[in-house]
C-alpha positions as a printed NumPy array, in Angstrom:
array([[-12.456,  81.846,  70.231],
       [-13.986,  85.204,  71.172],
       [-11.106,  86.905,  73.03 ],
       [-11.382,  86.72 ,  76.819],
       [ -9.023,  87.631,  79.612],
       [ -7.875,  84.909,  82.   ],
       [ -9.911,  86.626,  84.704],
       [-13.01 ,  86.351,  82.519],
       [-12.273,  82.711,  81.728],
       [-11.778,  81.929,  85.411],
       [-15.095,  83.56 ,  86.265],
       [-16.879,  81.668,  83.477],
       [-15.591,  78.258,  84.625],
       [-15.696,  79.076,  88.351],
       [-11.975,  78.376,  88.543],
       [ -9.067,  79.789,  90.517],
       [ -6.138,  81.565,  88.888],
       [ -2.69 ,  80.281,  89.845],
       [ -0.153,  82.709,  91.27 ],
       [  1.743,  82.743,  87.949],
       [ -1.323,  83.478,  85.792],
       [ -1.823,  87.087,  84.655],
       [ -5.541,  87.963,  85.045],
       [ -5.243,  90.529,  82.23 ],
       [ -3.647,  88.131,  79.722],
       [ -5.957,  87.599,  76.747],
       [ -6.844,  84.241,  75.24 ],
       [ -6.95 ,  84.812,  71.488],
       [ -6.01 ,  81.448,  70.003],
       [ -8.835,  79.179,  71.113],
       [ -8.887,  76.174,  73.412],
       [ -7.28 ,  72.807,  72.625],
       [ -7.017,  69.517,  74.501],
       [ -4.207,  68.323,  72.205],
       [ -0.971,  70.128,  73.073],
       [  0.263,  69.669,  69.487],
       [ -2.512,  71.956,  68.23 ],
       [ -1.874,  74.811,  70.635],
       [ -0.695,  78.086,  69.115],
       [  0.24 ,  81.495,  70.473],
       [ -2.524,  82.941,  72.627],
       [ -4.254,  79.599,  73.105],
       [ -5.75 ,  77.948,  76.174],
       [ -4.809,  74.349,  76.95 ],
       [ -7.331,  71.952,  78.454],
       [ -5.519,  69.252,  80.447],
       [ -7.73 ,  66.186,  80.599],
       [ -6.773,  63.079,  82.566],
       [ -7.193,  59.846,  80.639],
       [ -6.901,  56.1  ,  81.153],
       [ -3.582,  55.931,  79.295],
       [ -2.445,  59.536,  78.852],
       [ -2.801,  62.447,  81.266],
       [ -2.999,  65.839,  79.586],
       [ -1.329,  67.439,  82.607],
       [  1.931,  65.778,  81.528],
       [  1.873,  67.899,  78.349],
       [  1.431,  71.291,  79.984],
       [  5.123,  72.241,  79.393],
       [  4.673,  71.459,  75.686],
       [  1.539,  73.592,  75.491],
       [  3.264,  76.462,  77.307],
       [  6.243,  76.262,  74.964],
       [  3.887,  76.47 ,  71.989],
       [  2.371,  79.689,  73.284],
       [ -0.504,  78.703,  75.575],
       [ -1.514,  81.628,  77.785],
       [ -2.648,  79.234,  80.503],
       [ -3.956,  75.74 ,  81.21 ],
       [ -7.314,  74.612,  82.555],
       [ -6.   ,  72.111,  85.074],
       [ -7.528,  69.863,  87.719],
       [ -4.22 ,  69.328,  89.548],
       [ -1.157,  71.523,  90.192],
       [  1.032,  72.235,  87.137],
       [  4.257,  74.166,  86.636],
       [  2.78 ,  76.854,  84.369],
       [  0.147,  79.598,  84.488],
       [ -3.179,  77.859,  85.131],
       [ -6.824,  78.135,  85.998],
       [ -7.573,  75.413,  88.517],
       [-10.929,  73.642,  88.128],
       [-12.455,  70.541,  89.662],
       [-13.438,  68.901,  86.361],
       [-12.028,  69.773,  82.934],
       [-15.048,  68.696,  80.884],
       [-17.466,  70.644,  83.072],
       [-15.176,  73.664,  82.809],
       [-15.127,  73.35 ,  78.999],
       [-18.936,  73.262,  78.91 ],
       [-19.119,  76.342,  81.151],
       [-16.622,  78.202,  78.958],
       [-18.622,  77.266,  75.846],
       [-21.794,  78.66 ,  77.449],
       [-19.988,  81.935,  78.076],
       [-18.695,  82.066,  74.494],
       [-22.198,  81.361,  73.132],
       [-23.681,  84.169,  75.239],
       [-21.077,  86.612,  73.903],
       [-21.71 ,  85.597,  70.285],
       [-24.372,  86.979,  67.942],
       [-24.163,  83.943,  65.643],
       [-27.321,  82.117,  64.603],
       [-27.105,  78.634,  66.135],
       [-28.361,  75.675,  64.082],
       [-28.758,  72.305,  65.818],
       [-29.156,  69.061,  63.852],
       [-30.315,  65.715,  65.212],
       [-31.832,  62.463,  63.961],
       [-31.138,  58.746,  63.909],
       [-29.456,  58.869,  60.49 ],
       [-27.757,  61.458,  58.344],
       [-26.806,  63.964,  61.057],
       [-23.215,  64.381,  59.941],
       [-23.931,  64.559,  56.206],
       [-26.747,  67.064,  56.756],
       [-24.649,  69.122,  59.142],
       [-21.954,  69.235,  56.453],
       [-24.492,  70.421,  53.854],
       [-25.905,  73.06 ,  56.194],
       [-22.38 ,  74.19 ,  57.021],
       [-21.561,  74.655,  53.335],
       [-24.777,  76.569,  52.629],
       [-24.302,  78.767,  55.692],
       [-20.693,  79.47 ,  54.729],
       [-21.97 ,  80.893,  51.439],
       [-23.967,  83.413,  53.491],
       [-21.289,  84.435,  55.988],
       [-18.519,  83.216,  58.353],
       [-19.564,  79.829,  59.728],
       [-18.316,  77.398,  62.371],
       [-19.564,  73.801,  62.145],
       [-18.924,  70.578,  64.009],
       [-15.94 ,  68.765,  62.512],
       [-16.741,  65.181,  61.464],
       [-19.16 ,  63.882,  64.076],
       [-17.423,  65.56 ,  67.041],
       [-20.808,  65.816,  68.731],
       [-20.332,  64.494,  72.278],
       [-19.708,  66.087,  75.67 ],
       [-16.176,  67.008,  74.55 ],
       [-16.679,  67.806,  70.869],
       [-19.818,  69.886,  71.278],
       [-18.449,  72.563,  73.659],
       [-15.094,  72.445,  71.839],
       [-16.897,  73.412,  68.624],
       [-18.802,  76.219,  70.361],
       [-15.509,  77.61 ,  71.649],
       [-14.272,  77.943,  68.042],
       [-16.717,  80.815,  67.509],
       [-15.032,  84.139,  66.733],
       [-16.365,  87.714,  66.892],
       [-17.372,  87.732,  63.208],
       [-19.004,  84.278,  63.165],
       [-22.529,  84.538,  61.729],
       [-23.583,  80.878,  61.88 ],
       [-22.776,  78.068,  64.306],
       [-23.863,  74.633,  63.023],
       [-23.907,  71.892,  65.641],
       [-24.571,  68.167,  65.355],
       [-26.481,  66.954,  68.405],
       [-26.091,  63.288,  69.309],
       [-27.795,  61.386,  72.1  ],
       [-27.762,  57.934,  73.64 ],
       [-30.535,  58.601,  76.128],
       [-33.184,  60.973,  77.406],
       [-31.869,  64.391,  78.406],
       [-28.654,  64.329,  76.359],
       [-29.901,  66.701,  73.638],
       [-31.284,  69.11 ,  76.217],
       [-27.882,  69.226,  77.933],
       [-26.195,  70.105,  74.641],
       [-28.84 ,  72.728,  73.82 ],
       [-28.244,  74.418,  77.167],
       [-24.617,  75.049,  76.202],
       [-25.489,  76.898,  72.98 ],
       [-29.266,  77.378,  72.635],
       [-30.253,  76.753,  68.995],
       [-32.191,  79.337,  67.007],
       [-32.992,  76.712,  64.359],
       [-33.458,  73.044,  65.216],
       [-33.481,  70.327,  62.53 ],
       [-34.89 ,  66.841,  63.176],
       [-34.164,  64.466,  60.285],
       [-35.747,  61.165,  61.269],
       [-36.37 ,  58.657,  64.034],
       [-35.119,  55.123,  63.506],
       [-33.782,  52.039,  65.207],
       [-30.377,  52.889,  66.679],
       [-28.591,  52.854,  70.033],
       [-31.25 ,  50.644,  71.582],
       [-28.736,  49.862,  74.33 ],
       [-29.337,  53.428,  75.514],
       [-32.834,  54.27 ,  74.288],
       [-34.481,  50.883,  74.691],
       [-37.187,  51.503,  72.078],
       [-37.955,  53.61 ,  69.028],
       [-40.581,  55.464,  71.066],
       [-37.919,  56.526,  73.556],
       [-35.687,  57.527,  70.646],
       [-38.466,  59.782,  69.328],
       [-38.917,  61.345,  72.77 ],
       [-35.183,  62.069,  72.979],
       [-35.035,  63.622,  69.503],
       [-38.077,  65.771,  70.297],
       [-36.035,  67.545,  72.961],
       [-34.572,  69.761,  70.224],
       [-37.817,  71.277,  68.856],
       [-39.254,  71.442,  72.388],
       [-36.211,  73.422,  73.552],
       [-36.552,  76.114,  70.877],
       [-37.87 ,  79.533,  71.899],
       [-41.069,  80.868,  70.283],
       [-38.993,  83.076,  67.99 ],
       [-36.979,  80.075,  66.799],
       [-37.592,  77.679,  63.911],
       [-38.156,  73.92 ,  64.022],
       [-37.249,  72.232,  60.724],
       [-39.079,  68.885,  60.618],
       [-39.233,  65.962,  58.18 ],
       [-42.822,  65.725,  56.943],
       [-42.182,  62.219,  55.575],
       [-41.369,  60.761,  59.002],
       [-44.579,  60.528,  61.081],
       [-42.709,  60.547,  64.39 ],
       [-40.846,  63.707,  63.395],
       [-43.884,  65.408,  61.877],
       [-45.752,  64.846,  65.161],
       [-43.145,  66.948,  66.963],
       [-44.732,  70.07 ,  65.462],
       [-47.508,  69.815,  68.052],
       [-44.977,  70.114,  70.873],
       [-42.872,  72.928,  69.44 ],
       [-43.355,  76.536,  70.541],
       [-41.265,  77.731,  67.587],
       [-42.353,  78.332,  64.008],
       [-42.345,  75.048,  62.069],
       [-40.871,  74.626,  58.575],
       [-41.331,  71.205,  56.983],
       [-39.369,  69.395,  54.287],
       [-40.24 ,  66.266,  52.38 ],
       [-40.617,  64.268,  49.201],
       [-43.801,  62.234,  49.588],
       [-45.862,  64.397,  51.95 ],
       [-46.877,  68.057,  51.477],
       [-44.08 ,  70.238,  52.805],
       [-42.796,  73.822,  52.782],
       [-39.519,  72.726,  51.21 ],
       [-39.983,  69.882,  48.726],
       [-38.306,  67.895,  45.951],
       [-40.319,  67.6  ,  42.725],
       [-39.583,  65.622,  39.554],
       [-37.095,  63.468,  41.448],
       [-34.695,  61.62 ,  39.121],
       [-32.157,  59.117,  40.556],
       [-29.769,  59.669,  37.645],
       [-26.614,  57.606,  38.134],
       [-27.122,  57.531,  41.891],
       [-26.535,  61.27 ,  42.236],
       [-30.098,  62.524,  42.317],
       [-31.478,  65.632,  40.685],
       [-34.787,  67.348,  41.321],
       [-36.666,  70.614,  41.342],
       [-36.362,  72.369,  44.691],
       [-39.69 ,  73.941,  45.676],
       [-39.747,  76.695,  48.305],
       [-42.38 ,  79.259,  49.323],
       [-40.354,  81.779,  47.28 ],
       [-40.109,  79.764,  44.067],
       [-38.453,  76.746,  42.409],
       [-34.931,  75.984,  41.199],
       [-33.149,  72.894,  39.775],
       [-30.707,  70.866,  41.918],
       [-28.194,  68.26 ,  40.714],
       [-26.536,  66.653,  43.725],
       [-22.893,  65.579,  43.652],
       [-23.507,  63.275,  46.608],
       [-24.234,  59.591,  46.018],
       [-27.405,  57.957,  47.325],
       [-31.093,  58.764,  47.479],
       [-30.97 ,  59.427,  51.212],
       [-29.134,  62.67 ,  50.475],
       [-32.311,  64.131,  48.97 ],
       [-33.875,  64.524,  52.417],
       [-30.552,  65.767,  53.802],
       [-30.409,  68.387,  51.046],
       [-34.006,  69.479,  51.676],
       [-33.279,  69.923,  55.389],
       [-30.256,  72.072,  54.536],
       [-32.346,  74.033,  52.033],
       [-34.939,  74.725,  54.731],
       [-32.272,  76.184,  57.017],
       [-30.795,  78.345,  54.239],
       [-34.26 ,  79.54 ,  53.213],
       [-35.032,  80.463,  56.824],
       [-31.77 ,  82.457,  56.87 ],
       [-32.961,  84.477,  53.879],
       [-31.312,  82.752,  50.913],
       [-33.259,  82.728,  47.638],
       [-34.133,  79.459,  45.84 ],
       [-31.566,  79.924,  43.063],
       [-28.741,  80.483,  45.538],
       [-29.796,  77.476,  47.625],
       [-30.038,  75.227,  44.551],
       [-26.653,  76.357,  43.216],
       [-24.968,  75.719,  46.554],
       [-26.593,  72.291,  46.958],
       [-25.441,  71.38 ,  43.449],
       [-21.866,  72.358,  44.321],
       [-21.782,  70.867,  47.832],
       [-19.452,  67.93 ,  48.362],
       [-18.712,  65.3  ,  50.974],
       [-16.907,  66.724,  54.015],
       [-16.622,  63.792,  56.447],
       [-14.657,  60.591,  55.932],
       [-16.047,  57.094,  55.353],
       [-19.49 ,  58.381,  54.364],
       [-20.638,  57.467,  50.853],
       [-17.119,  58.098,  49.564],
       [-17.237,  56.757,  46.006],
       [-13.948,  56.265,  44.152],
       [-12.661,  54.177,  41.247],
       [ -9.462,  52.141,  41.417],
       [ -6.938,  51.995,  38.547],
       [ -8.243,  48.536,  37.562],
       [-11.774,  49.891,  37.081],
       [-13.243,  48.666,  40.383],
       [-15.598,  51.176,  42.001],
       [-15.662,  51.356,  45.809],
       [-18.392,  52.867,  47.999],
       [-16.784,  53.48 ,  51.393],
       [-19.675,  54.076,  53.793],
       [-17.909,  52.299,  56.618],
       [-18.007,  54.976,  59.318],
       [-21.058,  53.562,  61.07 ],
       [-24.275,  51.665,  60.438],
       [-27.827,  51.167,  61.644],
       [-30.812,  49.61 ,  59.857],
       [-31.904,  52.758,  58.031],
       [-28.439,  53.828,  56.883],
       [-27.579,  50.256,  55.879],
       [-30.714,  50.074,  53.746],
       [-29.93 ,  53.431,  52.135],
       [-26.38 ,  52.371,  51.274],
       [-27.563,  49.07 ,  49.77 ],
       [-30.123,  50.896,  47.629],
       [-27.362,  53.25 ,  46.454],
       [-25.246,  50.222,  45.472],
       [-28.181,  48.907,  43.461],
       [-28.603,  52.236,  41.631],
       [-24.95 ,  52.879,  40.817],
       [-24.205,  52.04 ,  37.152],
       [-21.652,  49.238,  36.806],
       [-20.221,  47.043,  34.086],
       [-19.462,  44.283,  36.578],
       [-21.   ,  42.769,  39.694],
       [-22.435,  44.538,  42.704],
       [-20.721,  43.309,  45.867],
       [-21.711,  44.235,  49.439],
       [-19.208,  43.741,  52.279],
       [-21.192,  44.237,  55.467],
       [-20.286,  44.26 ,  59.149],
       [-22.339,  44.133,  62.322],
       [-24.87 ,  46.846,  63.143],
       [-24.215,  47.358,  66.853],
       [-26.489,  48.278,  69.776],
       [-29.669,  46.688,  68.387],
       [-30.223,  44.462,  71.408],
       [-33.145,  42.018,  70.969],
       [-33.874,  43.31 ,  67.448],
       [-30.401,  42.455,  66.138],
       [-31.228,  39.196,  64.337],
       [-34.396,  40.617,  62.79 ],
       [-32.642,  43.755,  61.555],
       [-29.683,  41.867,  60.112],
       [-31.986,  39.383,  58.391],
       [-33.795,  42.305,  56.759],
       [-30.447,  43.622,  55.465],
       [-29.959,  40.344,  53.595],
       [-33.408,  40.683,  52.052],
       [-32.672,  44.284,  51.024],
       [-29.411,  43.234,  49.386],
       [-31.23 ,  40.667,  47.271],
       [-33.984,  43.127,  46.392],
       [-31.417,  45.753,  45.326],
       [-29.798,  43.386,  42.829],
       [-26.615,  42.675,  44.771],
       [-24.695,  39.824,  43.117],
       [-22.404,  38.901,  45.987],
       [-22.533,  39.552,  49.712],
       [-19.839,  39.053,  52.334],
       [-20.957,  39.274,  55.977],
       [-18.195,  39.823,  58.533],
       [-18.033,  38.611,  62.108],
       [-20.215,  37.25 ,  64.848],
       [-23.803,  38.441,  64.79 ],
       [-24.023,  38.917,  61.012],
       [-25.108,  35.339,  60.226],
       [-28.768,  36.468,  59.897],
       [-27.73 ,  38.593,  56.898],
       [-26.895,  35.374,  55.069],
       [-30.195,  33.884,  56.215],
       [-32.015,  36.917,  54.814],
       [-30.41 ,  36.49 ,  51.412],
       [-31.1  ,  32.76 ,  51.357],
       [-34.711,  33.185,  52.404],
       [-35.586,  35.817,  49.815],
       [-38.409,  34.499,  47.668],
       [-38.522,  36.227,  44.24 ],
       [-42.281,  35.739,  44.228],
       [-42.582,  38.066,  47.223],
       [-39.566,  40.26 ,  46.315],
       [-39.932,  41.008,  42.595],
       [-36.674,  42.945,  42.356],
       [-34.57 ,  40.235,  43.953],
       [-31.464,  39.086,  42.108],
       [-31.177,  35.47 ,  41.08 ],
       [-28.346,  33.423,  42.502],
       [-26.866,  35.842,  45.039],
       [-23.582,  34.488,  46.365],
       [-23.579,  35.018,  50.132],
       [-20.597,  34.177,  52.333],
       [-20.018,  34.575,  56.054],
       [-16.422,  35.165,  57.202],
       [-15.081,  35.421,  60.772],
       [-13.187,  38.688,  60.451],
       [-11.96 ,  41.463,  58.179],
       [ -8.744,  39.628,  57.309],
       [-10.776,  36.78 ,  55.853],
       [-12.968,  39.247,  53.939],
       [ -9.913,  40.925,  52.431],
       [ -8.522,  37.553,  51.351],
       [-11.848,  36.649,  49.748],
       [-11.937,  39.932,  47.85 ],
       [ -8.399,  39.378,  46.582],
       [ -9.584,  36.268,  44.778],
       [-13.034,  37.413,  43.667],
       [-12.804,  41.083,  42.676],
       [-12.73 ,  41.746,  38.945],
       [-12.372,  44.904,  36.89 ],
       [-15.678,  46.731,  36.589],
       [-17.114,  45.445,  39.883],
       [-18.698,  47.851,  42.37 ],
       [-18.098,  47.19 ,  46.077],
       [-19.978,  48.65 ,  49.055],
       [-18.241,  48.503,  52.449],
       [-20.376,  49.262,  55.513],
       [-20.749,  48.316,  59.182],
       [-20.774,  49.812,  62.651],
       [-17.625,  51.616,  63.696],
       [-14.3  ,  49.884,  62.995],
       [-15.945,  46.632,  61.904],
       [-15.214,  47.154,  58.197],
       [-12.55 ,  49.868,  58.268],
       [ -9.693,  47.491,  57.458],
       [-11.537,  46.294,  54.361],
       [-12.2  ,  49.85 ,  53.195],
       [ -8.58 ,  50.845,  53.784],
       [ -7.363,  47.778,  51.883],
       [ -9.458,  48.802,  48.887],
       [ -8.427,  52.451,  48.997],
       [ -5.534,  53.516,  46.744],
       [ -2.242,  53.486,  48.654],
       [ -1.658,  57.229,  48.328],
       [ -4.99 ,  57.769,  50.146],
       [ -4.003,  55.293,  52.887],
       [ -0.908,  57.341,  53.538],
       [ -2.777,  60.589,  54.084]])
C-alpha cells in the first residue's frame, strides 16, 4: 500500500483513532482481512461474519506486526473505529487511488473477464510494475482490497469489474476511476440479477460511459451490443475483432492444436502470435489485451512476443494436463454460462486426441426461465463438436441429454454419430462412471457453474496437484 499515517487513514475512512493508536504511526505493509497474512507495518481489517468474527483475531494480527485495526467494535489493540468495515475499505481504496499515478485498466464482460485480466496483467507487467486482481477477486471486498495493494512505484493497476445488476460497475469505477475500460462481450449470465440480456448490456456499458474524454474505451467490434457502446462513450474508442473491421485484429487465424496462432494487426504494424492458451475464445481475449498494451505505447513485436509467452494465471480455467496413463484433462470447472460452455466444448472438439472426447458437464446457474433452452443447446453443441460421450451432473441438466438425443445430423452436419449421453444425480456418481469408462488416450472436459464439477476435476487431477 502507499504509505499512510494512521491519522491519514482515519481521515480517509472517517474513523476515530483509539486512545492507544499513534496518529503518526505509518502503515507500510498493506491491509489484510486475514490475520494470518498480516506482516510488520500492516493494517488489519476486522470483518464480522456469520461463522467467524474478525475482531476475535485482532490479538493475532497485532502480534504479527499490525500497526492498527479497522474495527467496528471495541478491541484491545490500537484501532481506527468505523461503523462499517467494507465501507471503510472502499473509502481507503479511493484515497489510495487518488494518491497513485498508476494507469487504471478496468475489464468487464459476460465471459472471459478473468482470463483477459490475467493477459492484460502480464502485458502490463512487461512495461512496468503492475498490480492486478488476483483470481476473480472482483467484488465489493476484492476490488478495494486490490486497489489498496498499489505501491508508490506502481505504473499499472488492472481491475476485473463484475456486476450482478445495474449500478454495480459504476460503484466499482468510483473507487478507482479507470483510464482504460475494456468491454469483452455481452451474453446470457446472471439473469437472476439482470433479468435480460438487454439489461446486461446496459450494465456493462457503465464502464465506457464512466470514462473521461481523455480515457480509452476498448470495445469488441464482433459483438454488436458492445460495438454499439461506442456511441455512448466520451472517451477515445479502440476496437478489436476477428470478423469485423477493427483497430486491433487477428489475421490468418489458424486453430493449430487448439492453441491458436495468428497475425496481430495494429495501426503500427503486424506481428505473429502463437498462443500457449487453449481454446479459440482466447483469441478475442488476446486482442483485447493487445489493444490495452498498444494504447500504453507498446510496439506490435513486443505485444506479440508477450502474448506468445503469456500463460494461465487463474485456477480451473482451461487448465489442460495429461495424466500418467495418457488421459488428457481440460479443467474449466471454475464457472459456466452458455457462451463459456460453448467455447469449452468447441475447444474439446479441436484438441487432438488418440481416444474419445468426453464432456462432464454440470449445471449453468442463474439462467432463470432460459435454463432448459440453454442446457438443451449445450447438448446440441456437444454433438456438433464431435464429443463421443457426455455425462450431465445433477438436477437441471437433463435438457443437455435431450439436446444430444435430438441432434439431427441432417441439420447439424458436424454432429458425431452415436454419442453416449448419461445423466447422473451427483459428482460421486460421475466419478464412479469415469472410473469404469476412462481409457488411455481419452480427452475429458470438466465444466459447470461454481462447485458443481469441482470434485470431478479434483479426482482427475494428479495427487501431487491435489495436495497443493
